[in-house]
Each structure stands twice: as C-alpha cells, then as structure tokens.
C-alpha positions in Angstrom: 74.0 66.8 -55.8 73.4 70.2 -57.5 77.0 71.1 -57.0 78.1 67.8 -58.6 76.0 68.5 -61.7 77.2 72.0 -62.0 80.8 70.8 -61.6 80.3 68.3 -64.4 78.7 70.9 -66.6 81.6 73.3 -65.9 84.0 70.6 -66.9 82.2 69.8 -70.2 81.1 73.3 -71.2 83.8 75.2 -73.1 82.9 78.8 -73.8 83.6 80.5 -77.1 86.4 83.1 -76.6 87.3 85.2 -79.6 91.0 85.2 -80.5 93.3 86.4 -83.2 93.7 84.7 -86.5 96.1 82.2 -85.2 95.9 78.6 -84.1 97.0 78.7 -80.5 98.3 75.4 -79.2 99.9 74.4 -76.0 103.7 73.8 -75.9 103.2 70.0 -75.5 100.9 69.9 -78.5 103.3 72.0 -80.6 106.1 69.6 -79.7 103.9 66.6 -80.7 103.2 68.3 -84.1 107.0 69.0 -84.6 107.9 65.4 -83.7 105.3 64.0 -86.1 106.7 66.2 -88.9 110.2 64.9 -88.2 109.0 61.3 -87.7 107.1 61.0 -91.1 108.9 58.7 -93.5 107.1 60.3 -96.4 108.5 63.8 -95.5 112.0 62.3 -94.9 111.9 60.8 -98.4 110.7 64.0 -99.9 113.6 65.8 -98.3 116.0 63.2 -99.6 114.6 63.6 -103.1 115.1 67.4 -102.9 118.7 66.8 -101.8 119.2 64.5 -104.8 117.7 67.1 -107.1 120.0 69.8 -105.7 123.0 67.5 -106.5 121.7 67.3 -110.0 121.7 71.1 -110.3 125.2 71.3 -109.0 126.3 68.7 -111.5 125.1 70.9 -114.3 127.0 73.9 -112.9 130.1 71.8 -112.5 130.3 71.6 -116.3 132.0 74.9 -116.1 134.9 73.3 -114.2 137.8 71.7 -116.1 138.1 68.0 -116.4 141.4 66.3 -116.0 142.0 62.7 -117.1 145.0 60.5 -117.3 145.4 57.5 -119.7 148.1 55.0 -120.5 148.1 52.6 -123.4 150.5 49.7 -124.2 150.1 47.8 -127.5 152.0 45.1 -129.3 152.0 45.6 -133.1 152.2 42.7 -135.6 151.0 43.5 -139.1 151.7 43.1 -142.8 151.9 46.1 -145.0 151.2 45.6 -148.7 152.9 48.3 -150.7 152.3 48.9 -154.3 154.0 51.9 -155.9 154.7 52.8 -159.5 157.6 50.9 -161.0 160.8 52.8 -161.5 163.4 51.9 -164.2 167.0 52.4 -163.3 169.0 54.5 -165.7 171.5 52.9 -168.0 170.5 49.3 -167.1 166.8 49.8 -167.3 166.3 47.4 -164.4 162.8 47.9 -162.9 162.4 48.7 -159.2 159.2 48.1 -157.1 157.7 46.1 -159.8 154.4 44.7 -158.6 153.5 44.8 -154.9 155.8 44.5 -151.9 154.8 42.9 -148.6 156.4 44.4 -145.5 156.1 42.6 -142.2 156.2 44.9 -139.0 156.2 44.1 -135.3 157.0 46.2 -132.3 155.8 47.7 -129.0 154.0 51.0 -128.4 153.5 52.8 -125.1 151.5 56.0 -124.8 150.6 58.0 -121.6 149.1 61.5 -121.3 147.3 63.9 -119.0 144.4 65.6 -120.7 142.4 68.7 -119.6 139.3 70.2 -121.0 137.1 73.2 -120.1 134.0 74.8 -121.4 134.6 78.5 -122.1 131.3 79.4 -123.6 128.1 77.4 -124.0 125.6 80.0 -125.2 124.2 80.2 -121.7 122.9 76.6 -121.8 124.8 75.5 -118.7 123.8 78.5 -116.5 120.2 78.6 -117.7 119.9 74.8 -117.4 121.1 75.0 -113.8 118.7 77.9 -113.0 115.8 75.9 -114.5 116.7 72.9 -112.3 116.9 75.2 -109.3 113.5 76.7 -110.0 112.0 73.3 -110.5 113.5 72.1 -107.2 112.0 75.1 -105.5 108.5 74.2 -106.9 109.0 70.6 -105.8 109.8 71.8 -102.3 106.6 73.8 -102.1 104.6 70.7 -103.2 106.3 68.6 -100.6 105.1 71.0 -97.9 101.4 70.1 -98.6 101.9 66.8 -96.8 102.7 68.7 -93.7 99.3 70.2 -93.5 97.7 66.7 -93.5 100.0 65.6 -90.7 99.2 68.7 -88.6 95.5 68.2 -88.9 95.8 64.5 -88.2 97.8 65.1 -85.0 95.4 67.9 -83.8 92.3 65.8 -84.5 93.8 62.7 -82.8 94.6 64.5 -79.6 91.2 66.3 -79.8 89.5 62.9 -79.9 91.5 61.9 -76.8 90.2 65.0 -75.1 86.6 64.0 -76.1 87.1 60.5 -74.6 88.5 62.1 -71.4 85.4 64.2 -71.2 83.2 61.2 -71.8 84.9 59.2 -69.1 84.6 62.1 -66.7 80.9 62.4 -67.3 80.4 58.6 -67.0 82.0 58.8 -63.6 79.7 61.6 -62.6 76.7 59.7 -63.8 77.8 56.6 -61.9 78.0 58.6 -58.7 74.5 60.0 -59.2 73.0 56.7 -60.1 74.7 55.0 -57.1 73.1 57.5 -54.8 69.7 56.9 -56.6 70.2 53.2 -56.2 70.9 53.5 -52.5 67.8 55.7 -52.1 65.6 53.2 -54.0 66.9 50.3 -51.9 65.8 52.2 -48.7 62.5 53.0 -50.3 61.9 49.3 -51.3 62.7 48.3 -47.7 60.1 50.8 -46.5 57.6 49.7 -49.1 57.7 53.1 -50.9 59.2 51.7 -54.1 59.2 48.6 -56.2 62.2 46.4 -57.4 61.4 47.5 -60.9 62.8 51.0 -60.1 66.0 49.4 -58.8 66.4 47.2 -61.9 66.0 50.1 -64.2 68.8 52.0 -62.3 70.9 48.8 -62.4 70.4 48.6 -66.2 71.4 52.2 -66.6 74.6 51.4 -64.5 75.4 48.5 -66.8 75.0 50.8 -69.8 77.5 53.1 -68.2 79.9 50.1 -67.7 79.5 49.4 -71.4 80.3 53.0 -72.3 83.4 52.9 -70.2 84.6 49.8 -72.0 83.9 51.4 -75.4 85.7 54.6 -74.3 88.7 52.6 -73.2 88.8 50.7 -76.5 88.7 53.8 -78.6 91.4 55.4 -76.4 93.7 52.4 -77.1 93.1 52.7 -80.8 94.0 56.4 -80.6 97.2 55.6 -78.7 98.2 53.2 -81.5 97.5 55.8 -84.1 99.4 58.6 -82.4 102.3 56.2 -81.8 102.4 55.5 -85.5 102.4 59.2 -86.2 104.9 60.4 -83.6 106.6 57.4 -82.1 105.3 58.5 -78.7 104.6 55.9 -76.0 101.6 56.1 -73.7 103.3 58.2 -71.1 104.4 60.8 -73.7 100.9 60.8 -75.2 99.3 61.5 -71.8 101.9 64.3 -71.2 100.3 66.3 -74.1 97.8 68.5 -72.3 95.7 71.4 -73.4 92.1 72.7 -73.1 89.8 72.4 -76.1 88.8 75.8 -77.3 87.3 77.0 -80.6 89.7 78.2 -83.3 88.4 81.5 -84.5 89.0 83.1 -87.9 88.8 86.9 -87.5 90.3 88.1 -90.8 89.8 87.5 -94.5 91.8 84.7 -96.0 93.0 84.4 -99.6 94.9 81.8 -101.6 97.9 83.9 -102.7 100.3 82.1 -100.4 99.1 78.5 -101.2 102.0 76.2 -101.8 100.5 74.9 -105.0 100.4 78.4 -106.5 103.9 79.1 -105.3 105.1 75.8 -106.9 103.5 76.8 -110.2 105.2 80.2 -110.1 108.6 78.4 -109.6 107.8 75.9 -112.4 107.0 78.9 -114.6 110.4 80.4 -113.9 111.9 77.0 -114.7 110.3 77.0 -118.1 111.5 80.5 -118.8 115.1 79.3 -118.1 114.5 76.2 -120.2 113.5 78.4 -123.1 116.6 80.5 -122.8 118.7 77.3 -122.6 117.2 76.0 -125.8 117.7 79.3 -127.6 121.3 79.3 -126.4 121.9 76.1 -128.5 121.7 78.4 -131.6 125.0 79.9 -130.5 128.4 78.2 -130.9 130.1 76.5 -128.0 133.8 77.1 -127.3 136.1 75.0 -125.2 139.8 74.8 -124.4 142.0 71.8 -124.1 145.5 70.8 -123.1 147.5 67.6 -123.2 150.9 66.6 -121.7 151.9 63.2 -123.0 154.6 60.6 -123.6 154.8 58.3 -126.6 157.3 55.6 -127.5 157.8 52.9 -130.1 160.4 50.4 -129.0 161.8 47.0 -129.9 160.3 47.3 -133.4 161.4 45.8 -136.7 160.3 45.5 -140.3 161.1 42.8 -142.8 161.4 44.3 -146.3 162.1 42.3 -149.5 165.0 43.8 -151.5 164.4 44.6 -155.2 166.4 42.7 -157.9 168.0 40.2 -155.6 164.7 39.1 -153.9 166.4 38.8 -150.6 164.9 40.2 -147.4 166.4 42.7 -145.0 165.3 43.4 -141.4 165.2 47.0 -140.2 165.4 47.2 -136.4 164.3 50.1 -134.2 165.4 50.2 -130.6 163.4 53.2 -129.5 161.6 56.2 -131.0 160.2 58.4 -128.2 158.2 61.6 -128.2 158.4 63.3 -124.8 157.2 65.6 -123.6 154.4 66.0 -126.0 152.5 69.3 -125.0 149.5 70.5 -126.8 147.3 73.5 -126.0 144.4 74.7 -128.0 140.8 75.8 -128.3 137.9 74.3 -130.2 134.6 75.8 -131.4 131.6 73.8 -132.3 128.7 75.4 -134.0 125.8 73.3 -135.1 124.4 75.4 -138.0 121.6 73.1 -139.0 120.3 70.4 -136.7 117.3 68.9 -138.7 114.9 71.4 -137.0 115.4 69.7 -133.6 116.3 72.9 -131.9 113.3 74.7 -133.3 111.0 71.9 -132.2 112.5 71.9 -128.6 111.9 75.7 -128.4 108.3 75.3 -129.6 107.8 72.4 -127.1 108.9 74.6 -124.2 106.5 77.4 -125.3 103.7 74.9 -125.4 104.6 73.7 -121.9 104.3 77.4 -120.7 100.8 77.7 -122.2 99.8 74.4 -120.5 101.2 75.6 -117.1 99.4 78.9 -117.5 96.1 77.1 -118.1 96.6 74.8 -115.1 97.4 77.8 -112.9 94.2 79.5 -114.0 92.1 76.4 -113.3 93.9 75.8 -110.0 93.3 79.3 -108.7 89.6 79.0 -109.6 89.3 75.6 -107.7 91.3 76.9 -104.7 89.0 79.9 -104.4 86.0 77.6 -104.5 87.6 75.3 -101.9 88.3 78.3 -99.6 84.7 79.5 -99.9 83.4 76.0 -99.2 85.6 75.6 -96.2 84.6 79.0 -94.8 80.9 78.1 -95.3 81.5 74.9 -93.4 83.4 76.8 -90.7 80.5 79.2 -90.2 78.0 76.3 -90.1 80.1 74.7 -87.4 80.2 77.9 -85.4 76.4 78.0 -85.5 76.2 74.3 -84.5 78.6 75.0 -81.6 76.3 77.8 -80.3 73.3 75.4 -80.7 75.1 72.6 -78.9 75.9 75.0 -76.1 72.2 75.9 -75.7 71.3 72.2 -75.8 73.7 71.5 -73.0 72.3 74.2 -70.8 68.7 72.9 -71.4 69.8 69.3 -70.7 71.6 70.4 -67.5 68.5 72.2 -66.3 66.3 69.2 -67.2 68.6 66.9 -65.2 68.3 69.0 -62.1 64.5 69.3 -62.5 64.2 65.5 -63.1 66.2 64.8 -60.0 63.9 67.0 -57.9 60.7 65.6 -59.5 61.9 62.0 -59.1 62.5 62.6 -55.4 59.0 64.0 -55.1 57.6 61.1 -57.0 56.3 63.2 -59.8 58.1 61.3 -62.6 59.0 57.6 -63.1 62.5 56.2 -62.8 62.5 55.8 -66.6 62.0 59.5 -67.1 64.8 60.1 -64.6 67.2 57.8 -66.5 66.2 59.5 -69.8 67.3 62.8 -68.4 70.7 61.2 -67.4 71.1 59.7 -70.8 70.2 63.1 -72.5 72.9 65.0 -70.5 75.5 62.4 -71.5 74.7 62.5 -75.2 74.3 66.3 -75.4 77.5 66.8 -73.5 79.5 64.5 -75.9 77.7 66.2 -78.9 78.9 69.6 -77.6 82.5 68.4 -77.4 82.3 66.6 -80.8 80.8 69.8 -82.3 83.7 71.8 -80.9 86.2 69.3 -82.4 84.3 69.6 -85.8 84.6 73.4 -85.5 88.3 73.2 -84.8 88.8 70.9 -87.9 86.7 73.2 -90.0 88.9 76.2 -89.0 92.1 74.2 -89.7 90.6 73.3 -93.1 89.8 76.9 -93.8 93.3 78.0 -92.8 95.0 75.3 -94.9 92.9 76.4 -97.9 94.6 79.8 -97.7 98.2 79.1 -96.4 100.3 76.4 -94.9 99.1 75.6 -91.4 102.6 76.1 -89.9 102.2 79.8 -90.7 99.3 80.1 -88.3 100.3 77.8 -85.4 101.6 79.6 -82.3 102.3 78.5 -78.8 100.2 80.1 -76.2 
C-alpha cells in the first residue's frame, strides 16, 4: 500500500529544476506548435495581405519602366464647313469673289495606327522614396502580424498542459480506486466478523461513486480539449495523443527587456516609412522629366469636298483617293514643373511632419506601457514560483497524512469519514500542484512574450 502511494506521489510530483532562459519543449510539442502556426487562417490571410502589399511596392518601382501601347483608329468624316473670308474684287471687271459665306461639304475615311512609348527619366525622387516608404510600411505590418503567433503558441502549450493535468487526474483517480477497493474488501470482512458496521461500507461506496463522477468529468473535459486542439492544428485524436512531454517549470534566469518587441520594431519601420514619405513630398517641388517616342501610320482616303464656285454659282467636287503619312516617327522629351500648386504640396509636407510627431508620442507611450506589462508579468511569474513551492509542500504533507490516516484507520483510531477526507485531500492537493505548475508555465510564457516573440525562446530538448 505504501509503495502504491509513493508511486502515485512520484507520478504527480514534478520537481523544480533550474534551466537556461529558454522554453524547452519536446519534438512532438514543437511540431504541434509549428503545425498550428501553419494551420491558422488568420496568419495565412496576414501573409497574403503582405504579399499584396509587396506587389503594390513593386508597382510603384515599375513606374521607372517604359510603357508601350498600340492604338488604331478608323473614322468616317461627314461635315459641313462654313467659310467666310474677306471679299476680293477682280481687277478690270471688279467682279467680287468670296462674297458672303461659302458652305463646303466634306466626307471621307480616316485610319490612324501608332505605337507609343513613354518613360520617366526623373521624378524628383518621388518614385524611389515612395517605394521605400511602402517597403518600410510593409516591414512594420509584418512585425505586427507576428504578434498573433505568440497567442497561438501560448494557446497550444496551455491546451496540451491541460491534457497533461487531466492525465494526472485520471492516474490519481485510478490509484484512489485501487486503495478504496482494498478498504471496501477489508470493511466487508470486518462487517462479516462484527467488527464494523454497514455505515463504513456505505461511506466508502459513496467515495467510490464520487471517483466515478470525477472520471466522467475528466473524460468530458478531455473531449473538449481534443476539439479545441483539432480546431487549432487539424490533428485527430491519434495525433493529439502522440504529443508527449513531461510538465516542468519554465524558469527565467536572466533579465528581460522590451527592445525586441514586435510592436516597437513595427513603429521603427513606420518611422522610416514616414521619413521616406517626407522625402517623396519634398521631391514634388522638383520638375519631372520624361521621354516619349511614337511610330505611326495615318491615312485619309476616299474623300471628297463639294465647293460652290464663285460667279457661276455652280458646284464642283474635289476628290481625294489617298493621302498617307507613313512612317510617322516622333521622338522627344517633356518636362513638367508645377511651380505653384495652391499650397497643396506644403500642406502634404506639414501633414507628414505631424504624423511623425504623432508616431513619436505613440512610441513613447507604448514603451512605457510595455515596460509596465513586463514588470507586471514578472511579478506574476515570481508569485507563481512561490505558489509552486507552497503547492509542493502541501502535497508532501497531504501524502504523509494519507499514509498516517491509512495506518490509524486500520488500528481503529479514526473513523471512515476521516479516512476518506485524507483521500480527498491528496486528490485535490495533487491537482492543485499540477494546476499551479501550469499557471507558472503560463506566467513564464507571458513574461517572455512581454519581452520578445516567443519563437525566439522555444527550443527542442
């Protein structure tokens, strides 16, 4: 009996072993963490958004590349031209020409086709600085997207820790059942010999039913954890059960600081983005220069004009079979310099400077709050360490009390109720020890994540 109790205590008790400032995990738990990070739809969408943002940056840079376009136009012309020129008198006769207005009717066909190329030669640095600003912004957004990973890592570790807790609870329930069954058999013999009363047997039976209830509760909680882990990783029951490791405290043995927090790194990247934005806006004060080239074909065909003749009043028709311009090659450069833009550029520059001041204020507040968070998490971590040591002492006392209660009950020095109380105490204290250990692990993870991304600390042992 004593060996069984010590075996159960050995299974439940987990000693505090100092380790380096790393979160040591088993290979199977590390694999589950990696799978959860890959499985997360939120992280997948964040990665896709980053890809889309990178395409936007490349689109800005591509403005340096030439554009080539082709166009073709066909048109049928049908119009009336009203022509009114000063009257001219013919010499000698004095006959007036072009007296009044003359209406000329035109119709014909026009076809134009051309290849056009354009390229930016100088933009005042707006394109390059705009692309750099987008690149820095994308970098900051990537840092912010990493924050979600810490939540997933902690959720996965805590979920599997809770499974370990339930496994320990089930193991101790089984040990308690074995001990109570032996007590029940002993009481049955004592009743038959008139040395005990049925009341003792009923109390043990009630304690056994309570254990059955605890087993059902444990199984229900375990199924809920399976569902949760499946939603996080896609693992089935077999894969979940294949994740094995021993619960051990996560120790922090070095000073932590917030300098590598993703939030601060993101703000640093956003600050660079604003610097590039400021350069871009100042670049709009400079002229932009571009080059262009065109190679085209133009033709007017099957055209005619109906013109009234002076003096006689008759009409004549002038016909045109074809008038073609080919090849039509044009090469040139163009400069555009906006000298005065209604103060818009000045306002945009001032707006960027205001954004820089806002970001600086936010960074200052964020650093202050992060330092506070780190201190709070470290206080909680130290509290949990103290609670773990207390829980360990409680377990030792409860184990000794159980052994003493068994001996005293056999000698008839205590009642069956007191014997069962000792059994209940060891169960509750044991679970409290494991739960306290889990709380300590979570407090350590919270402290680490308040300093750096958790992935920086996780190592496979």
